[in-house]
Every structure is written in C-alpha cells, then in structure tokens.
TIRO-2110 file (N, C-alpha, C; in Angstrom, 1 decimal):
// TIRO-2110
85.2, -193.0, 104.8, N, 1, A
85.9, -191.9, 104.1, CA, 1, A
85.3, -191.7, 102.7, C, 1, A
85.1, -192.8, 102.0, N, 2, A
84.5, -192.7, 100.7, CA, 2, A
83.1, -192.1, 100.7, C, 2, A
82.3, -192.4, 101.7, N, 3, A
81.0, -191.8, 101.8, CA, 3, A
81.1, -190.3, 102.0, C, 3, A
82.0, -189.9, 102.8, N, 4, A
82.2, -188.5, 103.1, CA, 4, A
82.6, -187.7, 101.8, C, 4, A
83.6, -188.3, 101.1, N, 5, A
84.0, -187.7, 99.8, CA, 5, A
82.9, -187.6, 98.8, C, 5, A
82.1, -188.6, 98.7, N, 6, A
80.9, -188.6, 97.8, CA, 6, A
79.9, -187.5, 98.2, C, 6, A
79.7, -187.4, 99.5, N, 7, A
78.8, -186.4, 100.0, CA, 7, A
79.3, -185.0, 99.7, C, 7, A
80.6, -184.8, 99.9, N, 8, A
81.2, -183.4, 99.6, CA, 8, A
81.0, -183.1, 98.1, C, 8, A
81.3, -184.1, 97.2, N, 9, A
81.2, -183.9, 95.8, CA, 9, A
79.7, -183.6, 95.4, C, 9, A
78.8, -184.3, 96.0, N, 10, A
77.4, -184.0, 95.7, CA, 10, A
77.0, -182.6, 96.1, C, 10, A
77.4, -182.2, 97.3, N, 11, A
77.1, -180.8, 97.8, CA, 11, A
77.7, -179.8, 96.9, C, 11, A
78.9, -180.0, 96.4, N, 12, A
79.6, -179.0, 95.5, CA, 12, A
78.8, -178.9, 94.2, C, 12, A
78.5, -180.1, 93.6, N, 13, A
77.7, -180.0, 92.4, CA, 13, A
76.4, -179.4, 92.6, C, 13, A
75.7, -179.7, 93.6, N, 14, A
74.4, -179.0, 93.9, CA, 14, A
74.5, -177.5, 94.1, C, 14, A
75.5, -177.1, 94.8, N, 15, A
75.8, -175.6, 94.9, CA, 15, A
76.1, -175.0, 93.6, C, 15, A
76.9, -175.6, 92.8, N, 16, A
77.2, -175.1, 91.5, CA, 16, A
76.0, -175.0, 90.6, C, 16, A
75.1, -176.0, 90.6, N, 17, A
73.9, -176.0, 89.8, CA, 17, A
73.0, -174.9, 90.3, C, 17, A
72.8, -174.8, 91.6, N, 18, A
71.9, -173.7, 92.2, CA, 18, A
72.4, -172.3, 91.8, C, 18, A
73.7, -172.1, 91.8, N, 19, A
74.3, -170.8, 91.5, CA, 19, A
74.0, -170.5, 90.0, C, 19, A
74.2, -171.5, 89.2, N, 20, A
74.0, -171.3, 87.7, CA, 20, A
72.5, -171.0, 87.4, C, 20, A
71.6, -171.7, 88.1, N, 21, A
70.2, -171.5, 87.9, CA, 21, A
69.8, -170.1, 88.4, C, 21, A
70.3, -169.7, 89.4, N, 22, A
69.9, -168.4, 90.0, CA, 22, A
70.6, -167.2, 89.3, C, 22, A
71.7, -167.5, 88.6, N, 23, A
72.5, -166.3, 88.0, CA, 23, A
71.7, -165.6, 87.0, C, 23, A
70.7, -166.1, 86.3, N, 24, A
70.0, -165.4, 85.3, CA, 24, A
68.9, -164.6, 85.9, C, 24, A
68.6, -164.7, 87.2, N, 25, A
67.5, -163.9, 87.8, CA, 25, A
68.0, -162.7, 88.5, C, 25, A
67.2, -161.7, 88.6, N, 26, A
67.6, -160.5, 89.3, CA, 26, A
67.2, -159.2, 88.5, C, 26, A
67.7, -158.1, 88.9, N, 27, A
67.3, -156.9, 88.2, CA, 27, A
68.0, -156.8, 86.8, C, 27, A
67.7, -155.7, 86.0, N, 28, A
68.2, -155.6, 84.7, CA, 28, A
69.7, -155.3, 84.7, C, 28, A
70.2, -154.5, 85.7, N, 29, A
71.6, -154.3, 85.8, CA, 29, A
72.4, -155.6, 86.0, C, 29, A
71.9, -156.4, 86.8, N, 30, A
72.6, -157.7, 87.1, CA, 30, A
72.6, -158.6, 85.9, C, 30, A
71.5, -158.7, 85.2, N, 31, A
71.4, -159.6, 84.1, CA, 31, A
72.3, -159.2, 82.9, C, 31, A
72.6, -157.9, 82.9, N, 32, A
73.6, -157.4, 81.8, CA, 32, A
75.0, -158.0, 82.1, C, 32, A
75.3, -158.2, 83.4, N, 33, A
76.6, -158.6, 83.8, CA, 33, A
76.6, -160.1, 84.1, C, 33, A
75.6, -160.8, 83.7, N, 34, A
75.5, -162.2, 84.1, CA, 34, A
76.7, -163.1, 83.6, C, 34, A
77.1, -162.9, 82.4, N, 35, A
78.2, -163.7, 81.9, CA, 35, A
79.4, -163.5, 82.7, C, 35, A
79.8, -162.2, 83.0, N, 36, A
80.9, -162.0, 83.8, CA, 36, A
80.8, -162.6, 85.2, C, 36, A
79.6, -162.4, 85.8, N, 37, A
79.4, -162.9, 87.2, CA, 37, A
79.5, -164.4, 87.2, C, 37, A
78.9, -165.1, 86.2, N, 38, A
78.9, -166.5, 86.1, CA, 38, A
80.3, -167.0, 85.9, C, 38, A
81.1, -166.3, 85.1, N, 39, A
82.5, -166.7, 84.9, CA, 39, A
83.3, -166.6, 86.2, C, 39, A
83.1, -165.5, 86.9, N, 40, A
83.8, -165.3, 88.2, CA, 40, A
83.4, -166.4, 89.2, C, 40, A
82.1, -166.7, 89.3, N, 41, A
81.7, -167.7, 90.2, CA, 41, A
82.2, -169.1, 89.8, C, 41, A
82.3, -169.3, 88.5, N, 42, A
82.8, -170.6, 88.1, CA, 42, A
84.3, -170.7, 88.4, C, 42, A
85.0, -169.7, 88.2, N, 43, A
86.5, -169.7, 88.6, CA, 43, A
86.6, -169.9, 90.1, C, 43, A
85.8, -169.3, 90.9, N, 44, A
85.8, -169.5, 92.3, CA, 44, A
85.6, -170.9, 92.7, C, 44, A
84.5, -171.5, 92.1, N, 45, A
84.2, -172.9, 92.3, CA, 45, A
85.4, -173.9, 91.9, C, 45, A
86.0, -173.6, 90.8, N, 46, A
87.1, -174.4, 90.3, CA, 46, A
88.3, -174.4, 91.3, C, 46, A
88.6, -173.2, 91.8, N, 47, A
89.7, -173.0, 92.8, CA, 47, A
89.3, -173.7, 94.1, C, 47, A
88.1, -173.6, 94.6, N, 48, A
87.7, -174.2, 95.8, CA, 48, A
87.7, -175.7, 95.7, C, 48, A
87.2, -176.2, 94.6, N, 49, A
87.2, -177.7, 94.3, CA, 49, A
88.6, -178.2, 94.3, C, 49, A
89.5, -177.6, 93.6, N, 50, A
90.9, -178.0, 93.6, CA, 50, A
91.6, -178.0, 95.0, C, 50, A
91.3, -176.9, 95.7, N, 51, A
91.9, -176.8, 97.1, CA, 51, A
91.2, -177.9, 98.0, C, 51, A
90.0, -178.2, 97.8, N, 52, A
89.3, -179.2, 98.6, CA, 52, A
89.9, -180.6, 98.3, C, 52, A
90.2, -180.9, 97.1, N, 53, A
90.8, -182.2, 96.7, CA, 53, A
92.3, -182.2, 97.3, C, 53, A
93.0, -181.1, 97.3, N, 54, A
94.3, -181.1, 97.8, CA, 54, A
94.2, -181.3, 99.4, C, 54, A
93.3, -180.7, 100.0, N, 55, A
93.1, -180.8, 101.5, CA, 55, A
92.8, -182.3, 101.8, C, 55, A
91.9, -182.9, 101.1, N, 56, A
91.6, -184.3, 101.3, CA, 56, A
92.8, -185.2, 101.1, C, 56, A
93.6, -184.9, 100.1, N, 57, A
94.8, -185.7, 99.8, CA, 57, A
95.8, -185.6, 101.0, C, 57, A
96.0, -184.4, 101.4, N, 58, A
96.9, -184.1, 102.6, CA, 58, A
96.4, -184.9, 103.8, C, 58, A
95.1, -184.8, 104.1, N, 59, A
94.5, -185.4, 105.2, CA, 59, A
94.7, -186.9, 105.1, C, 59, A
94.4, -187.5, 104.0, N, 60, A
94.6, -189.0, 103.8, CA, 60, A
96.1, -189.4, 104.0, C, 60, A
97.0, -188.6, 103.4, N, 61, A
98.4, -189.0, 103.5, CA, 61, A
98.9, -188.9, 105.0, C, 61, A
98.5, -187.8, 105.7, N, 62, A
99.1, -187.6, 107.0, CA, 62, A
98.3, -188.1, 108.2, C, 62, A
97.0, -188.2, 108.0, N, 63, A
96.2, -188.6, 109.2, CA, 63, A
95.5, -189.9, 109.1, C, 63, A
95.5, -190.6, 108.0, N, 64, A
94.8, -191.9, 107.9, CA, 64, A
95.8, -193.0, 107.8, C, 64, A
END
C-alpha cells in the first residue's frame, strides 16, 4: 500500500512539473495567457490531489 501511494505521489509531481515546463511554450496568443492558464491548471491539480488523498483515506478505512 505504501509503495502504491509513493508511486501515485511521484506521478502527480511529475505531471505537475511537466505541465509547468510546457506552459511557457506555444504560440503568442497562448503565451499572453500563460499566467491564467498556469493558475487554472494549478487549481485543478490541487483539487485532484485533495480528492485523491480523500479517496485513498476512504479506501483504507473501509476496505483494508
């Protein structure tokens, strides 16, 4: 279980870093809105991470 949780955290961090690295690339129209897009993506990641931890907690409490 611990190994699975560690792997999930590593994948989430890797996806976040890849998104942030790629957010500055693209056409001129996109780069003008990079700050807004990065903020939106960061909020999405925060919500998904919190929901993932909640789901893992529920799984541990009810199924383990």
